C-alpha positions as CSV (number, residue, x, y, z in Angstrom):
1,M,-164.0,2.8,26.5
2,T,-162.6,0.9,29.5
3,S,-161.3,3.0,32.3
4,F,-158.7,1.8,34.9
5,S,-158.2,2.9,38.4
6,P,-154.8,4.1,39.7
7,T,-154.5,0.8,41.6
8,D,-155.1,-1.3,38.5
9,L,-152.5,0.7,36.5
10,R,-149.9,0.3,39.2
11,T,-150.6,-3.5,39.3
12,R,-150.4,-3.7,35.6
13,R,-147.0,-1.8,35.5
14,R,-145.6,-4.1,38.1
15,H,-146.7,-7.2,36.2
16,L,-145.1,-5.9,33.0
17,R,-141.8,-5.1,34.8
18,R,-141.8,-8.6,36.2
19,Q,-142.3,-10.1,32.8
20,R,-139.5,-8.1,31.3
21,G,-137.2,-9.1,34.2
22,V,-138.0,-12.8,33.6
23,K,-137.3,-12.5,29.9
24,S,-134.0,-10.8,30.7
25,L,-133.0,-13.6,33.0
26,Q,-134.0,-16.1,30.4
27,T,-131.8,-14.4,27.8
28,V,-128.8,-14.2,30.2
29,W,-129.3,-17.9,31.1
30,R,-129.4,-18.9,27.5
31,V,-126.2,-17.0,26.8
32,L,-124.5,-18.6,29.7
33,V,-125.6,-22.1,28.8
34,V,-124.5,-21.7,25.1
35,G,-121.2,-20.1,26.1
36,G,-120.6,-22.8,28.8
37,F,-121.4,-25.6,26.3
38,A,-119.1,-24.1,23.7
39,G,-116.3,-23.6,26.2
40,G,-116.8,-27.1,27.5
41,M,-116.6,-28.6,24.1
42,F,-113.4,-26.6,23.4
43,W,-111.9,-27.8,26.7
44,V,-112.9,-31.4,26.0
45,T,-111.4,-31.4,22.5
46,T,-108.2,-30.0,23.7
47,L,-107.8,-32.3,26.7
48,P,-104.3,-33.8,26.5
49,D,-105.7,-37.2,27.5
50,W,-108.0,-37.4,24.4
51,V,-105.3,-36.8,21.9
52,I,-103.6,-39.4,19.7
53,R,-99.9,-38.5,19.7
54,R,-98.3,-41.6,18.2
55,P,-99.1,-44.0,15.4
56,E,-98.9,-46.9,17.9
57,Q,-102.2,-45.6,19.4
58,V,-103.9,-46.8,16.2
59,E,-104.5,-50.5,16.5
60,I,-104.8,-52.5,13.3
61,E,-106.8,-55.7,13.0
62,G,-107.6,-58.1,10.2
63,N,-104.5,-57.4,8.2
64,E,-102.8,-60.4,6.6
65,L,-100.6,-59.0,3.8
66,L,-100.0,-55.4,4.8
67,S,-98.0,-54.5,7.9
68,P,-99.7,-52.4,10.5
69,Q,-97.4,-49.5,9.5
70,S,-98.7,-49.7,6.0
71,V,-102.3,-49.5,7.0
72,R,-101.6,-46.6,9.4
73,S,-99.9,-44.7,6.5
74,L,-103.1,-45.2,4.4
75,L,-105.2,-43.5,7.0
76,G,-103.4,-40.2,6.4
77,I,-103.6,-39.0,10.0
78,S,-101.2,-36.3,11.2
79,Y,-100.0,-36.4,14.8
80,P,-100.9,-35.2,17.4
81,Q,-104.6,-35.3,16.6
82,S,-107.6,-34.8,18.8
83,L,-109.5,-38.0,19.0
84,L,-112.9,-36.2,18.9
85,R,-112.0,-34.5,15.6
86,L,-111.5,-37.9,13.9
87,H,-114.6,-39.2,12.2
88,P,-114.6,-43.0,12.0
89,D,-116.9,-43.2,9.0
90,A,-114.8,-40.7,7.0
91,L,-111.6,-42.6,7.9
92,A,-113.2,-45.9,6.8
93,Q,-114.3,-44.5,3.5
94,H,-110.8,-43.1,2.9
95,L,-109.3,-46.5,3.6
96,E,-111.7,-48.2,1.2
97,S,-110.8,-45.8,-1.5
98,Q,-107.2,-47.1,-1.4
99,G,-106.4,-50.1,-3.6
100,P,-105.3,-52.7,-1.0
101,I,-108.3,-52.3,1.3
102,A,-111.7,-53.9,0.3
103,S,-113.6,-52.8,3.4
104,A,-112.8,-51.1,6.7
105,T,-114.3,-50.3,10.1
106,V,-112.9,-47.6,12.4
107,R,-113.8,-47.3,16.2
108,R,-112.8,-44.6,18.7
109,Q,-111.9,-45.3,22.3
110,L,-111.6,-42.5,24.8
111,F,-110.1,-44.4,27.7
112,P,-107.3,-44.9,26.9
113,P,-107.4,-42.7,23.8
114,S,-107.0,-44.9,20.7
115,L,-108.3,-45.9,17.3
116,T,-109.1,-49.5,16.3
117,V,-109.1,-50.1,12.6
118,D,-110.5,-53.4,11.3
119,V,-109.7,-54.1,7.6
120,R,-110.4,-56.7,5.0
121,E,-107.6,-56.7,2.4
122,R,-107.7,-57.4,-1.3
123,H,-105.5,-60.4,-2.1
124,P,-103.4,-59.8,-5.2
125,V,-103.2,-62.8,-7.5
126,A,-101.1,-61.4,-10.4
127,I,-98.6,-58.8,-11.3
128,A,-99.8,-56.6,-14.2
129,Y,-97.4,-55.0,-16.6
130,L,-98.7,-52.2,-18.8
131,T,-97.8,-52.6,-22.4
132,D,-99.1,-51.1,-25.6
133,S,-101.7,-53.3,-27.3
134,K,-101.4,-54.2,-30.9
135,S,-105.1,-53.2,-31.5
136,P,-106.7,-49.7,-31.3
137,Q,-107.3,-48.7,-27.7
138,P,-110.8,-47.6,-26.6
139,K,-111.0,-44.3,-24.8
140,S,-111.1,-44.8,-21.1
141,T,-113.9,-43.4,-19.0
142,D,-112.4,-44.6,-15.7
143,D,-109.9,-42.1,-14.2
144,R,-108.8,-44.6,-11.6
145,R,-107.4,-47.0,-14.3
146,P,-103.6,-46.9,-14.8
147,S,-102.2,-45.2,-17.9
148,F,-99.5,-46.6,-20.2
149,G,-96.0,-45.9,-19.0
150,S,-96.9,-46.1,-15.3
151,A,-95.3,-48.6,-13.0
152,A,-96.5,-52.2,-12.8
153,G,-99.4,-52.9,-10.5
154,L,-101.3,-55.9,-9.0
155,L,-104.6,-57.5,-9.7
156,D,-107.0,-59.3,-7.4
157,A,-109.3,-62.0,-8.4
158,Q,-112.0,-59.5,-9.4
159,G,-109.6,-57.5,-11.6
160,V,-109.3,-54.5,-9.2
161,W,-106.0,-52.6,-9.9
162,I,-103.8,-52.2,-6.9
163,P,-100.7,-49.9,-7.0
164,L,-97.5,-52.0,-6.5
165,D,-96.1,-49.5,-4.1
166,S,-98.9,-50.3,-1.7
167,Y,-97.1,-53.5,-0.9
168,Q,-93.6,-52.2,-0.2
169,D,-93.9,-53.1,3.4
170,L,-95.4,-56.6,3.6
171,S,-96.1,-58.6,6.7
172,P,-93.4,-61.2,7.5
173,G,-93.6,-64.3,5.4
174,T,-95.8,-62.7,2.8
175,T,-94.7,-62.8,-0.9
176,L,-96.2,-61.3,-4.0
177,P,-97.9,-63.5,-6.6
178,Q,-95.8,-65.1,-9.4
179,L,-98.4,-64.9,-12.2
180,K,-97.6,-62.1,-14.7
181,V,-100.1,-60.4,-17.0
182,K,-99.2,-58.2,-20.0
183,G,-101.5,-55.9,-21.8
184,D,-104.0,-53.1,-21.3
185,P,-106.0,-53.6,-18.1
186,Q,-108.7,-51.3,-19.4
187,W,-109.4,-53.8,-22.2
188,Y,-109.0,-57.2,-20.5
189,S,-110.6,-56.2,-17.2
190,P,-114.1,-57.5,-18.3
191,K,-112.5,-60.9,-19.2
192,W,-110.2,-61.2,-16.2
193,T,-112.6,-62.8,-13.7
194,Q,-113.6,-65.6,-16.0
195,V,-110.0,-66.2,-17.2
196,Y,-108.5,-66.2,-13.8
197,Q,-111.2,-68.6,-12.5
198,A,-110.4,-71.0,-15.3
199,L,-106.6,-70.9,-14.6
200,R,-107.2,-71.3,-10.9
201,D,-109.3,-74.4,-11.5
202,S,-106.9,-76.0,-13.9
203,P,-103.9,-78.2,-12.9
204,V,-101.8,-76.6,-15.6
205,A,-99.2,-74.3,-14.2
206,V,-99.4,-70.9,-16.0
207,E,-96.5,-68.4,-15.5
208,E,-97.7,-65.6,-17.7
209,I,-100.8,-64.3,-19.5
210,D,-100.0,-62.2,-22.6
211,W,-102.9,-60.1,-23.8
212,Q,-100.8,-57.7,-25.9
213,D,-102.3,-59.1,-29.1
214,R,-106.1,-58.8,-28.6
215,S,-106.7,-61.4,-31.3
216,N,-104.7,-64.0,-29.6
217,L,-104.4,-64.8,-25.8
218,I,-101.0,-66.4,-25.2
219,L,-100.2,-68.4,-22.1
220,K,-96.7,-69.2,-21.0
221,T,-96.7,-72.6,-19.3
222,N,-94.2,-75.3,-18.4
223,L,-95.0,-76.9,-21.8
224,G,-94.1,-73.6,-23.6
225,L,-96.2,-70.9,-25.3
226,V,-99.8,-71.7,-25.9
227,Y,-101.9,-69.8,-28.4
228,C,-105.6,-69.6,-27.3
229,G,-107.1,-67.1,-29.7
230,A,-109.5,-64.3,-29.0
231,D,-112.4,-66.3,-27.5
232,S,-111.7,-66.5,-23.8
233,H,-114.9,-68.5,-23.2
234,R,-113.2,-71.6,-24.7
235,L,-110.3,-71.3,-22.2
236,P,-111.5,-74.1,-19.8
237,Q,-111.7,-76.5,-22.7
238,Q,-108.3,-75.4,-24.0
239,L,-106.8,-76.0,-20.5
240,Q,-108.3,-79.5,-20.4
241,V,-106.7,-80.3,-23.7
242,L,-103.4,-78.8,-22.5
243,D,-103.5,-81.0,-19.4
244,R,-103.8,-84.1,-21.6
245,M,-100.7,-82.9,-23.4
246,R,-98.6,-82.8,-20.2
247,R,-96.4,-85.7,-21.4
248,L,-95.5,-84.0,-24.7
249,P,-91.9,-83.4,-23.6
250,E,-91.4,-87.1,-23.5
251,K,-92.1,-87.3,-27.2
252,L,-90.8,-84.0,-28.6
253,D,-87.8,-82.0,-27.7
254,P,-89.2,-78.9,-25.9
255,Q,-86.4,-76.8,-27.4
256,R,-87.8,-77.5,-30.9
257,I,-91.4,-76.5,-30.0
258,A,-92.3,-72.9,-31.1
259,Y,-95.8,-73.0,-29.6
260,L,-98.9,-75.1,-29.0
261,D,-101.8,-74.0,-31.0
262,L,-105.1,-74.5,-29.2
263,R,-107.1,-71.9,-30.9
264,N,-109.3,-74.8,-32.0
265,P,-109.2,-77.1,-29.0
266,D,-110.9,-79.8,-31.1
267,A,-107.9,-79.9,-33.4
268,P,-104.8,-78.9,-31.4
269,Y,-101.4,-79.0,-33.1
270,V,-97.7,-78.3,-32.3
271,Q,-95.9,-75.7,-34.3
272,M,-92.2,-76.6,-34.5
273,K,-89.4,-74.1,-34.8
274,A,-87.7,-73.4,-38.1
275,T,-84.6,-75.6,-38.7
276,A,-81.7,-74.9,-40.9
277,P,-82.2,-76.8,-44.3
278,T,-79.7,-79.5,-45.2
279,S,-80.8,-79.5,-48.8
280,P,-82.5,-77.0,-51.1
281,D,-85.8,-78.9,-51.3
282,R,-86.2,-79.4,-47.5
283,S,-88.9,-77.3,-45.8
284,Q,-87.6,-74.8,-43.2
285,T,-90.6,-75.2,-41.0
286,S,-92.2,-78.4,-39.9
287,S,-95.3,-79.1,-37.7
288,E,-96.8,-82.1,-36.0
289,T,-100.5,-82.2,-35.9
290,P,-101.9,-84.9,-33.6
291,N,-105.6,-85.6,-34.1
292,E,-106.1,-86.4,-30.5
293,P,-103.0,-86.2,-28.3
294,D,-102.3,-89.6,-26.8
295,L,-100.4,-88.3,-23.8
C-alpha cells in the first residue's frame, strides 16, 4: 500500500483544484463563445442593411418573353426579407418548377443587398385548347397535367404545358404564338415533338392542329382542312404532298372544297362539298381524285 506524506497530499490537492478551475474557465469560455456567435448571427441577420425591402432589389437577367415583374412574382418572396434567410438553390428550384422557366440561377449580393436571378425561359410555340376526345381517355398518372375544363394553356417545342396566365404580363413587343392545338394533351404529348418538328420544317402554313379525333389528325391550312389520319410518322411526307398542291385554288374553287384527304399520301384526293341536285339522278357529293397533283 502506497503512503503519501502530508506535503505530497497538499501538492496533489492544489493540482486537482487547479484542474477544476481550468475546466470551469473552459466551460465558461465555451458558453460565452457560443452565446456570442448566436447573438452575432441574430444581429447580422437583422441588420437593416442586409434586408431586401423592395422587388426592385431583385435583378432579373436572361428574360425575353416575361417581364421582370412576372419573374419576380414567380419567386414568391415576401418583403421585407432578410437576405441571409433566402437560399439561392431553393429559390432556383422553385422557379424551375414554374411552367415558363426552364432553368434558373440565383445569386446573393450583400453590398448593396440584392438578388440576381438569371433565367432561361420556355418559348411557347402553340396555344392549346382542352377539348374532350372522341376516343376513350387513358387514366392520367401525371398530376401536373391540365384537366378538362381548365383554361387554355401554351405548349413549347418539347410539349411542356405552360399555364396561359403566366404570360399575362409580357415584355414589350412580345406576342403569343398563333398556332392552335385542340385535343387532350395527355394523349398527344408523346407525338407532339415529332409533329411540331415536321410542321416547323415545312413551308406549308398551318393555323390549327385538331387532335380531337384520335383516329384522324386534322390540319387547318391556307388550302383548307387536311385529313392526315392516325399515323403521325407519315406527316412529313403528307406535308410534302400538300406543298405540291399549293396551286390547287387556281384550279378549284376553295369554297367548294370540303377537305383534302392525305391519309394515303401516295393517293391524295380532294373531297368536294355536297351541292344541291338539279335533277333526281344527279349525285349530291362529288370528288376529284388526282393521281399525282400537277400543281
